[in-house]
C-alpha positions in Angstrom: 37.8 -57.5 68.4 37.9 -53.8 69.4 38.1 -51.0 66.9 40.9 -48.6 67.7 38.6 -45.6 67.2 39.3 -42.0 68.0 36.7 -39.4 67.2 39.2 -36.6 67.2 40.7 -38.1 64.0 37.4 -37.5 62.2 36.0 -34.1 63.3 36.7 -31.3 60.9 39.3 -28.9 62.2 37.0 -25.8 62.1 34.4 -27.7 64.1 36.9 -28.7 66.7 37.7 -25.1 67.5 34.3 -23.5 67.1 32.0 -22.4 69.8 28.3 -23.1 69.3 25.8 -20.3 69.2 24.4 -19.7 72.6 20.7 -18.8 72.5 18.8 -17.1 75.3 17.2 -20.4 76.3 20.6 -22.1 76.4 21.9 -19.5 78.9 18.9 -19.6 81.2 18.4 -23.2 82.4 16.2 -22.7 85.6 13.5 -25.4 85.5 11.2 -23.6 87.9 9.9 -21.0 85.5 6.3 -20.6 86.5 6.8 -17.2 88.1 9.6 -15.9 85.8 9.2 -12.9 83.5 11.1 -13.6 80.3 12.6 -10.5 78.7 15.7 -12.1 77.4 14.9 -13.4 73.9 13.1 -10.5 72.2 9.9 -12.5 71.9 6.4 -11.3 71.5 5.1 -11.3 75.2 1.4 -12.0 74.3 0.8 -15.7 75.0 -0.7 -17.8 72.2 1.1 -21.1 72.9 3.9 -20.6 70.5 5.1 -17.0 71.1 8.1 -18.3 73.0 11.1 -20.0 71.5 11.1 -23.8 71.9 13.5 -25.7 74.1 16.7 -25.9 72.0 17.6 -29.2 73.5 14.1 -30.8 73.4 14.7 -32.1 76.9 11.2 -33.5 77.4 11.2 -35.5 74.2 14.7 -36.8 74.9 13.8 -37.8 78.4 11.0 -40.1 77.0 13.2 -41.5 74.3 16.1 -42.1 76.8 13.7 -44.0 79.0 12.2 -46.1 76.2 15.6 -46.9 74.6 17.5 -47.4 77.9 20.0 -44.6 76.9 21.1 -41.3 78.4 19.7 -38.0 77.0 23.3 -37.0 76.0 23.3 -39.9 73.6 20.4 -38.4 71.6 20.2 -35.6 69.0 16.9 -34.6 67.4 16.6 -33.0 64.0 14.2 -31.5 61.5 13.6 -35.0 60.0 16.4 -37.5 59.6 17.7 -35.6 56.6 18.9 -32.8 58.9 20.6 -35.3 61.2 22.4 -36.8 58.1 23.3 -33.4 56.9 24.9 -32.5 60.3 27.0 -35.7 60.1 28.4 -34.5 56.7 29.1 -31.0 58.1 30.7 -32.2 61.3 33.0 -34.9 59.9 33.5 -34.5 56.2 35.9 -31.8 54.8 34.5 -30.5 51.5 36.4 -31.5 48.4 38.7 -33.7 50.5 36.8 -36.4 52.3 34.5 -39.1 51.0 31.7 -41.4 52.1 30.6 -44.8 51.0 27.0 -45.7 50.1 25.5 -49.0 49.0 23.0 -48.6 46.2 20.2 -49.3 45.8 19.6 -47.3 48.9 18.0 -44.1 50.2 18.7 -41.4 47.8 19.4 -38.5 50.2 22.8 -39.9 51.1 24.0 -39.1 47.6 22.1 -35.7 47.5 23.7 -34.6 50.8 27.1 -35.7 49.7 26.7 -33.5 46.6 25.4 -30.5 48.6 28.4 -30.7 51.0 30.9 -31.3 48.2 31.9 -34.7 49.5 32.8 -37.5 47.2 30.3 -40.4 47.3 31.9 -43.8 46.6 29.2 -46.2 45.6 29.7 -49.9 46.2 26.7 -51.9 44.9 24.9 -54.4 47.0 25.1 -58.0 46.0 22.3 -59.6 43.8 20.5 -60.6 47.0 20.9 -57.0 48.3 23.6 -57.6 51.0 26.7 -55.5 51.5 29.8 -56.7 49.6 32.1 -56.3 52.6 35.4 -57.0 50.8 34.6 -54.4 48.1 33.5 -51.9 50.8 36.7 -52.2 52.8 38.8 -52.1 49.6 37.1 -48.8 48.7 38.1 -47.2 52.0 41.0 -44.8 52.0 42.5 -42.3 54.4 39.8 -39.8 53.6 36.8 -42.1 54.0 34.8 -40.7 57.0 31.4 -42.4 56.9 29.8 -45.6 55.6 26.0 -45.4 55.3 23.9 -48.5 55.8 20.1 -48.6 55.5 18.8 -51.6 57.4 16.0 -52.5 56.7 17.0 -51.1 53.4 15.0 -48.7 51.2 13.9 -49.6 48.5 14.7 -53.4 48.9 13.0 -54.0 52.3 15.6 -56.5 53.6 17.9 -56.2 56.6 21.6 -56.6 56.4 23.3 -59.5 58.1 24.7 -59.0 61.6 28.0 -60.5 60.5 28.5 -57.9 57.8 27.8 -55.0 60.0 30.0 -56.3 62.8 32.9 -56.7 60.3 32.5 -53.1 59.2 32.3 -51.8 62.8 35.5 -53.7 63.8 37.6 -52.9 60.7 36.6 -49.4 59.6 38.2 -46.5 61.6 35.5 -44.0 60.5 31.8 -43.8 61.4 29.3 -46.5 60.5 25.8 -45.0 60.2 22.9 -47.4 60.3 19.7 -45.8 59.1 16.9 -47.7 61.0 13.9 -45.8 59.6 12.0 -49.1 59.2 13.3 -51.1 62.2 9.9 -51.2 64.0 8.6 -53.4 61.2 11.5 -55.9 61.6 12.0 -58.9 63.9 15.6 -57.8 64.2 16.8 -55.9 67.3 17.9 -52.3 66.9 21.7 -51.7 66.8 21.1 -49.2 69.6 21.9 -52.0 72.0 25.5 -52.1 70.7 26.3 -48.4 71.1 28.5 -49.0 74.1 30.4 -51.7 72.3 31.2 -49.7 69.2 32.0 -46.0 69.7 32.0 -45.5 65.9 28.4 -46.6 65.6 25.6 -44.1 64.9 21.9 -45.0 64.6 19.3 -42.8 62.9 15.6 -43.4 63.4 12.5 -41.4 62.7 8.9 -40.8 63.9 7.7 -40.7 60.3 7.1 -44.4 59.7 6.0 -46.6 62.6 4.8 -43.6 64.6 2.8 -42.0 61.8 4.3 -38.5 62.2 5.8 -37.8 58.8 4.2 -34.4 58.8 6.0 -33.1 61.9 9.5 -33.9 60.6 11.3 -35.4 63.6 14.5 -37.4 63.1 16.6 -39.0 65.8 20.3 -39.7 66.1 21.6 -42.1 68.7 25.3 -42.3 69.3 28.0 -41.9 71.9 27.9 -38.7 74.0 31.1 -37.6 72.3 29.5 -37.8 68.8 26.4 -36.0 70.0 28.5 -33.3 71.6 30.1 -32.6 68.2 26.7 -32.5 66.5 25.3 -30.1 69.1 28.1 -27.7 68.3 26.8 -27.1 64.8 23.0 -27.8 64.9 20.7 -24.7 64.5 19.7 -23.5 68.0 15.9 -24.0 67.5 15.9 -26.7 64.8 12.9 -28.6 66.3 9.8 -26.4 66.7 7.4 -26.3 69.7 4.5 -27.9 67.9 6.7 -30.8 66.7 8.0 -31.4 70.3 4.5 -31.4 71.8 3.1 -33.8 69.1 6.1 -36.1 69.5 5.6 -36.3 73.3 1.9 -37.0 72.8 2.6 -39.8 70.3 5.5 -41.3 72.2 3.3 -41.7 75.3 0.8 -43.6 73.2 2.9 -46.7 72.9 0.0 -49.2 72.8 -1.6 -47.4 69.9 1.6 -47.3 68.0 2.2 -51.0 68.6 -1.4 -51.8 67.4 -0.7 -49.9 64.1 2.6 -51.6 63.6 1.0 -55.0 64.1 -1.8 -54.1 61.7 0.8 -53.0 59.0 2.8 -56.2 59.5 -0.4 -58.3 59.2 -1.5 -56.5 56.0 2.0 -57.0 54.7 1.7 -60.7 55.1 -1.7 -60.7 53.4 -0.3 -58.8 50.4 2.7 -61.2 50.1 0.4 -64.2 49.9 -1.6 -62.6 47.1 1.4 -61.4 45.1 2.2 -65.0 44.4 -1.0 -65.2 42.4 -0.3 -62.1 40.2 0.8 -63.3 36.8 3.0 -60.4 35.9 5.0 -60.5 39.2 8.2 -62.6 38.6 9.8 -62.0 42.0 8.8 -60.9 45.5 11.8 -59.7 47.5 12.0 -60.5 51.3 10.9 -57.5 53.4 11.2 -56.4 57.0 9.8 -52.9 56.3 6.3 -51.4 55.7 6.6 -51.9 52.0 7.3 -54.7 49.5 9.5 -54.6 46.4 8.4 -56.7 43.5 9.9 -57.5 40.1 7.5 -57.4 37.2 7.5 -57.9 33.5 7.2 -54.1 32.6 7.4 -51.7 35.5 6.4 -48.6 33.5 3.3 -50.3 32.1 2.2 -51.8 35.4 2.8 -48.4 37.2 0.6 -46.6 34.7 -2.1 -49.3 35.0 -2.3 -48.9 38.7 -2.3 -45.1 38.4 -5.3 -45.5 36.1 -7.1 -47.4 38.9 -6.3 -44.6 41.4 -3.4 -46.3 43.2 -0.1 -44.5 43.5 3.0 -46.7 44.1 6.7 -46.2 43.4 8.5 -47.2 40.3 12.1 -48.1 41.2 13.2 -49.4 37.8 15.8 -46.7 37.4 17.7 -47.7 40.6 20.8 -50.0 40.4 19.9 -53.7 40.5 16.2 -52.8 40.5 15.2 -53.0 36.8 11.5 -53.5 36.4 10.7 -53.3 40.1 7.8 -51.6 41.9 7.7 -50.6 45.6 4.3 -51.1 47.3 3.7 -49.4 50.6 1.4 -51.2 53.0 -1.8 -49.2 53.7 -4.9 -49.8 55.8 -6.9 -53.0 55.4 -9.3 -51.2 53.1 -6.4 -49.7 51.0 -4.7 -53.0 50.8 -7.9 -54.7 49.5 -8.2 -52.1 46.7 -4.5 -52.7 45.8 -5.0 -56.4 45.8 -8.1 -56.2 43.6 -6.3 -53.9 41.2 -3.3 -56.2 40.9 -5.5 -59.2 40.2 -7.6 -57.3 37.7 -4.7 -56.1 35.6 -3.8 -58.2 32.6 
């Protein structure tokens, strides 16, 4: 079933008519620059590796990603972390004090923060007890001003992926944008929804180099979507939002695919080792299924167990204040050595 989707019905009127800022590097696009003298951007002329403005379209990074993901470069937008990508979606498609979005708690907290920053109503529809989307409730919450539904799959903080059937139902029946945050997809057996971009024009995928690629410190978020969606976002993104050092480090890491895969496999193996041991920990009452680089567990007293682990030099995340997450702790998977210390501490606590 095809969704009768028209992006022009979603873009804010001021964004439709605006012209993006044209930087010096946007206006000069000659790729053979070795002999050129650049006197166009008011830069410091003394070379130090970063005295020139970075490529505003991050062409070299996008070329690698396009090749690896079997997409076109015009289907990719890069941001200063995924948070900037998400913020651009709000600013491009949601009219302040008029439109609304739908989020599915417990989930990544920045969706709600960005909704507040942009003066956009956030309609929260709780996940089910087994942390799956309540599709009927979501569609019932949709009104004429609902622009975006945010899905985090695998979900943070629960670790599970959402069912394919649920996502397809939303893509087929919602006339707005369905954003699937795939920050943890590399740790899952499920295929990325990137493969469905041509099938669903209202589908947007966000990913990051922070988790599986180990580049949280460089802040590089990625948006994959139709060329029409990316064109709208390019209108409003800051001209030099991804710096030169970030681009260089991203290229270096993306070209080390074997190393990244080794690290991912190690994290998954350590995850499985931890899951086996958690069954033996007396104060753990439930271990939630996970396809991420972390495990959510239910315990007898989350505040107490958190403090006990802190006292042993181990910092985890107490998620007990989140909806449906009373007395839960989130444990990120570390190295084999770190994992052993966590396991020893869990078994020693009484």
